[in-house]
C-alpha positions as a Python dict, from the first residue, in 0.01 Angstrom:
ca = {
    (1, 'M'): (0, 0, 0),
    (2, 'D'): (154, 316, -20),
    (3, 'S'): (377, 272, -283),
    (4, 'K'): (343, 52, -640),
    (5, 'I'): (531, -226, -628),
    (6, 'E'): (791, -258, -906),
    (7, 'L'): (891, -581, -1027),
    (8, 'S'): (1282, -687, -1127),
    (9, 'L'): (1318, -867, -1409),
    (10, 'H'): (1450, -1189, -1150),
    (11, 'E'): (1099, -1185, -1011),
    (12, 'L'): (914, -1172, -1363),
    (13, 'H'): (1120, -1476, -1481),
    (14, 'K'): (1015, -1651, -1128),
    (15, 'L'): (641, -1564, -1248),
    (16, 'A'): (715, -1680, -1555),
    (17, 'D'): (851, -2005, -1491),
    (18, 'F'): (575, -2037, -1203),
    (19, 'L'): (319, -2011, -1492),
    (20, 'H'): (512, -2231, -1723),
    (21, 'K'): (510, -2502, -1494),
    (22, 'N'): (171, -2488, -1352),
    (23, 'T'): (-39, -2396, -1685),
    (24, 'G'): (127, -2448, -1973),
    (25, 'I'): (179, -2051, -2068),
    (26, 'F'): (485, -1964, -2183),
    (27, 'M'): (604, -1594, -2184),
    (28, 'E'): (907, -1470, -2362),
    (29, 'E'): (1123, -1230, -2229),
    (30, 'Q'): (930, -938, -2446),
    (31, 'K'): (599, -1052, -2349),
    (32, 'R'): (714, -1055, -1977),
    (33, 'L'): (785, -659, -2019),
    (34, 'R'): (451, -627, -2207),
    (35, 'F'): (257, -760, -1910),
    (36, 'K'): (464, -653, -1643),
    (37, 'R'): (230, -329, -1555),
    (38, 'K'): (-84, -595, -1556),
    (39, 'I'): (80, -759, -1303),
    (40, 'E'): (214, -544, -1079),
    (41, 'D'): (-183, -422, -1071),
    (42, 'I'): (-226, -761, -904),
    (43, 'F'): (-35, -663, -649),
    (44, 'T'): (-242, -365, -556),
    (45, 'K'): (-557, -505, -564),
    (46, 'H'): (-482, -768, -354),
    (47, 'D'): (-291, -559, -92),
    (48, 'I'): (46, -739, -143),
    (49, 'D'): (348, -518, -93),
    (50, 'N'): (629, -793, -185),
    (51, 'F'): (728, -1034, -405),
    (52, 'N'): (784, -1306, -168),
    (53, 'H'): (458, -1248, 7),
    (54, 'F'): (288, -1271, -369),
    (55, 'Y'): (496, -1584, -454),
    (56, 'H'): (430, -1764, -125),
    (57, 'Q'): (80, -1715, -201),
    (58, 'L'): (108, -1855, -510),
    (59, 'R'): (292, -2144, -523),
    (60, 'F'): (235, -2286, -119),
    (61, 'V'): (-102, -2115, -25),
    (62, 'H'): (-236, -2210, -393),
    (63, 'N'): (-437, -1909, -365),
    (64, 'E'): (-681, -1998, -666),
    (65, 'E'): (-803, -1596, -711),
    (66, 'L'): (-427, -1449, -717),
    (67, 'L'): (-377, -1724, -954),
    (68, 'Q'): (-658, -1664, -1148),
    (69, 'D'): (-588, -1274, -1187),
    (70, 'L'): (-223, -1371, -1294),
    (71, 'I'): (-344, -1582, -1544),
    (72, 'N'): (-628, -1332, -1676),
    (73, 'A'): (-337, -1017, -1682),
    (74, 'V'): (-119, -1255, -1945),
    (75, 'T'): (-375, -1344, -2178),
    (76, 'V'): (-457, -1188, -2493),
    (77, 'N'): (-814, -1294, -2567),
    (78, 'E'): (-858, -1042, -2924),
    (79, 'T'): (-1118, -1204, -3155),
    (80, 'Y'): (-1416, -1138, -3326),
    (81, 'F'): (-1691, -1305, -3535),
    (82, 'W'): (-1674, -1519, -3858),
    (83, 'R'): (-1285, -1508, -3830),
    (84, 'E'): (-1153, -1757, -4048),
    (85, 'H'): (-1475, -1827, -4194),
    (86, 'E'): (-1374, -2054, -4496),
    (87, 'Q'): (-1360, -2316, -4186),
    (88, 'F'): (-1726, -2282, -4116),
    (89, 'R'): (-1813, -2346, -4436),
    (90, 'I'): (-1605, -2699, -4473),
    (91, 'L'): (-1758, -2764, -4156),
    (92, 'T'): (-2129, -2731, -4272),
    (93, 'K'): (-2077, -2801, -4649),
    (94, 'E'): (-1812, -3098, -4624),
    (95, 'I'): (-1742, -3279, -4275),
    (96, 'L'): (-2091, -3290, -4101),
    (97, 'P'): (-2284, -3375, -4404),
    (98, 'Q'): (-2058, -3696, -4440),
    (99, 'M'): (-2136, -3757, -4066),
    (100, 'V'): (-2503, -3796, -4132),
    (101, 'T'): (-2669, -4148, -3998),
    (102, 'P'): (-2936, -4248, -4258),
    (103, 'H'): (-3318, -4302, -4044),
    (104, 'S'): (-3139, -4153, -3705),
    (105, 'L'): (-3054, -3858, -3545),
    (106, 'R'): (-2660, -3831, -3440),
    (107, 'H'): (-2545, -3667, -3179),
    (108, 'I'): (-2240, -3472, -3253),
    (109, 'R'): (-1993, -3310, -3000),
    (110, 'I'): (-1799, -3021, -3090),
    (111, 'L'): (-1539, -2861, -2851),
    (112, 'V'): (-1393, -2458, -2854),
    (113, 'A'): (-1107, -2470, -2674),
    (114, 'P'): (-1033, -2159, -2644),
    (115, 'C'): (-1351, -1996, -2652),
    (116, 'S'): (-1269, -1667, -2524),
    (117, 'S'): (-1544, -1415, -2493),
    (118, 'G'): (-1753, -1617, -2696),
    (119, 'E'): (-1713, -1481, -3059),
    (120, 'E'): (-1535, -1827, -3180),
    (121, 'I'): (-1845, -2040, -3009),
    (122, 'Y'): (-2138, -1863, -3129),
    (123, 'S'): (-1959, -1835, -3507),
    (124, 'I'): (-1973, -2224, -3494),
    (125, 'M'): (-2337, -2222, -3376),
    (126, 'L'): (-2432, -1964, -3637),
    (127, 'S'): (-2294, -2156, -3911),
    (128, 'I'): (-2480, -2452, -3813),
    (129, 'L'): (-2819, -2262, -3779),
    (130, 'D'): (-2724, -2083, -4114),
    (131, 'A'): (-2726, -2452, -4313),
    (132, 'E'): (-3077, -2530, -4182),
    (133, 'D'): (-3095, -2889, -4299),
    (134, 'L'): (-2811, -2979, -4035),
    (135, 'L'): (-3060, -2928, -3804),
    (136, 'E'): (-3304, -3211, -3915),
    (137, 'K'): (-3000, -3444, -3917),
    (138, 'F'): (-2821, -3398, -3606),
    (139, 'N'): (-2824, -3333, -3230),
    (140, 'I'): (-2525, -3085, -3165),
    (141, 'E'): (-2371, -3027, -2853),
    (142, 'I'): (-2130, -2738, -2831),
    (143, 'V'): (-1852, -2732, -2551),
    (144, 'G'): (-1647, -2412, -2509),
    (145, 'I'): (-1368, -2416, -2220),
    (146, 'D'): (-1132, -2123, -2162),
    (147, 'I'): (-847, -2101, -1904),
    (148, 'D'): (-951, -1696, -1809),
    (149, 'S'): (-1236, -1682, -1611),
    (150, 'N'): (-1305, -1306, -1733),
    (151, 'M'): (-1353, -1422, -2077),
    (152, 'I'): (-1595, -1694, -1965),
    (153, 'Q'): (-1811, -1442, -1806),
    (154, 'K'): (-1795, -1197, -2106),
    (155, 'A'): (-1898, -1489, -2280),
    (156, 'K'): (-2204, -1586, -2083),
    (157, 'K'): (-2297, -1239, -2094),
    (158, 'G'): (-2301, -1213, -2542),
    (159, 'L'): (-2249, -839, -2538),
    (160, 'Y'): (-2041, -754, -2860),
    (161, 'T'): (-1930, -406, -3011),
    (162, 'Q'): (-1936, -306, -3349),
    (163, 'R'): (-1573, -409, -3415),
    (164, 'S'): (-1655, -769, -3309),
    (165, 'V'): (-1977, -828, -3559),
    (166, 'E'): (-1836, -602, -3846),
    (167, 'K'): (-1730, -934, -4013),
    (168, 'L'): (-2079, -1136, -3941),
    (169, 'P'): (-2312, -1155, -4221),
    (170, 'L'): (-2580, -933, -4221),
    (171, 'H'): (-2878, -1203, -4218),
    (172, 'L'): (-2725, -1336, -3928),
    (173, 'L'): (-2640, -1043, -3741),
    (174, 'H'): (-3031, -943, -3781),
    (175, 'R'): (-3158, -1256, -3678),
    (176, 'Y'): (-2991, -1327, -3369),
    (177, 'F'): (-2825, -989, -3216),
    (178, 'K'): (-3023, -718, -3093),
    (179, 'K'): (-2901, -373, -3115),
    (180, 'I'): (-2837, -193, -2745),
    (181, 'G'): (-2701, 132, -2769),
    (182, 'E'): (-2355, 80, -2928),
    (183, 'F'): (-2374, -301, -2829),
    (184, 'Y'): (-2474, -604, -2977),
    (185, 'Q'): (-2668, -849, -2767),
    (186, 'F'): (-2654, -1227, -2867),
    (187, 'D'): (-2938, -1401, -2864),
    (188, 'Q'): (-2995, -1557, -2486),
    (189, 'E'): (-3175, -1890, -2560),
    (190, 'L'): (-2857, -1959, -2813),
    (191, 'I'): (-2639, -1849, -2529),
    (192, 'N'): (-2812, -2101, -2280),
    (193, 'M'): (-2747, -2365, -2536),
    (194, 'V'): (-2363, -2406, -2535),
    (195, 'Q'): (-2181, -2556, -2233),
    (196, 'L'): (-1885, -2275, -2101),
    (197, 'K'): (-1649, -2396, -1883),
    (198, 'K'): (-1337, -2253, -1709),
    (199, 'L'): (-1101, -2530, -1764),
    (200, 'N'): (-706, -2596, -1866),
    (201, 'I'): (-672, -2826, -2120),
    (202, 'F'): (-380, -2953, -1934),
    (203, 'E'): (-540, -3050, -1606),
    (204, 'D'): (-523, -3385, -1527),
    (205, 'G'): (-854, -3619, -1596),
    (206, 'I'): (-960, -3390, -1848),
    (207, 'V'): (-1151, -3671, -2054),
    (208, 'K'): (-1349, -3721, -1733),
    (209, 'K'): (-1419, -3377, -1681),
    (210, 'I'): (-1592, -3274, -2073),
    (211, 'G'): (-1567, -3608, -2241),
    (212, 'T'): (-1479, -3676, -2581),
    (213, 'F'): (-1555, -3509, -2904),
    (214, 'D'): (-1604, -3563, -3310),
    (215, 'I'): (-1457, -3219, -3377),
    (216, 'I'): (-1240, -2987, -3232),
    (217, 'F'): (-1163, -2577, -3317),
    (218, 'S'): (-847, -2501, -3131),
    (219, 'R'): (-757, -2148, -3296),
    (220, 'N'): (-482, -1908, -3194),
    (221, 'M'): (-430, -2093, -2859),
    (222, 'L'): (-109, -2288, -2941),
    (223, 'I'): (110, -1974, -3015),
    (224, 'Y'): (125, -1951, -2615),
    (225, 'F'): (291, -2249, -2598),
    (226, 'N'): (658, -2372, -2630),
    (227, 'K'): (752, -2655, -2840),
    (228, 'E'): (702, -2902, -2544),
    (229, 'N'): (383, -2792, -2437),
    (230, 'K'): (246, -2734, -2753),
    (231, 'Q'): (307, -3161, -2808),
    (232, 'H'): (175, -3189, -2464),
    (233, 'A'): (-169, -3008, -2653),
    (234, 'F'): (-184, -3221, -2970),
    (235, 'E'): (-155, -3543, -2703),
    (236, 'T'): (-451, -3407, -2515),
    (237, 'F'): (-646, -3330, -2821),
    (238, 'Y'): (-552, -3696, -2959),
    (239, 'I'): (-704, -3843, -2634),
    (240, 'L'): (-1029, -3595, -2647),
    (241, 'L'): (-1090, -3677, -2977),
    (242, 'K'): (-1308, -3973, -3092),
    (243, 'N'): (-1165, -4234, -3422),
    (244, 'N'): (-1190, -4051, -3753),
    (245, 'G'): (-1250, -3711, -3559),
    (246, 'Y'): (-1123, -3372, -3700),
    (247, 'L'): (-929, -3086, -3546),
    (248, 'F'): (-933, -2730, -3717),
    (249, 'L'): (-660, -2515, -3611),
    (250, 'G'): (-564, -2115, -3704),
    (251, 'H'): (-315, -2049, -3931),
    (252, 'A'): (-27, -1990, -3615),
    (253, 'D'): (-90, -2326, -3465),
    (254, 'V'): (8, -2558, -3778),
    (255, 'N'): (381, -2539, -3672),
    (256, 'G'): (481, -2814, -3470),
    (257, 'L'): (179, -3054, -3565),
    (258, 'D'): (280, -3410, -3470),
    (259, 'K'): (186, -3594, -3784),
    (260, 'R'): (187, -3922, -3616),
    (261, 'L'): (-138, -3812, -3412),
    (262, 'F'): (-293, -3633, -3726),
    (263, 'Q'): (-339, -3649, -4101),
    (264, 'T'): (-406, -3376, -4329),
    (265, 'T'): (-738, -3361, -4514),
    (266, 'P'): (-842, -3249, -4853),
    (267, 'Y'): (-987, -2956, -4710),
    (268, 'R'): (-696, -2787, -4653),
    (269, 'F'): (-728, -2420, -4435),
    (270, 'Q'): (-583, -2622, -4100),
    (271, 'V'): (-837, -2889, -4058),
    (272, 'F'): (-706, -3220, -3974),
    (273, 'Q'): (-807, -3571, -3909),
    (274, 'K'): (-676, -3752, -3585),
    (275, 'K'): (-533, -4098, -3718),
    (276, 'F'): (-632, -4480, -3579),
    (277, 'A'): (-305, -4542, -3424),
    (278, 'I'): (17, -4378, -3374),
    (279, 'A'): (302, -4479, -3590),
}
């Protein structure tokens, strides 16, 4: 390519509409302008010199690599360990203890959606490891999904900056991380214990792909969705949760919660429980 592509507002709108229909990601006009340069860089990467060719590849050729690059360009995955850590206390001190099955090891499944670059899913794992008595009572399976393939790869690598780990309790940092130069490497054996999958929660047949769960963490994902897709997400969580299952949300995700599907709990801090039946 001799010159860099310059997208018009109409072309940005067309791409935003395509993303919304195919992934659920909603981009307001301000966000479209914010990610304009990153989207234009994709044209250079794939040696595409005009918008019509780019759009044709997305919509009609179903170029998966191109779509993934577009998704990666417009999703922000800024996170860190031990964020909103009061929820981890509620998980390990309130909710899991009440799930104990006398005289048997209960299997518990936890879904983290999105798992981003791993800080979220590994924080949950560390909170459980820190409550050592729980390990004797449960067989815990943790699954993380994310629409961004780059984030899945970073989570599998498990290498983090000082900023990412600075909120962690020091005893957990020292026990489960190895300092490598300016970075911190998370314990590889623990990385191997979680399942990390590139998956969109709006994909058809998601229950067949990942099963159902006792607990779902979904923090700071719903802020990307408009009202319609947020409702779709809550309905998906309802299907993915077992009866009496718990949904942990971020503080910015609660607006628009469908109270026909989920009820508040005594724990506060954006922790909700699945209702048995829709009113």
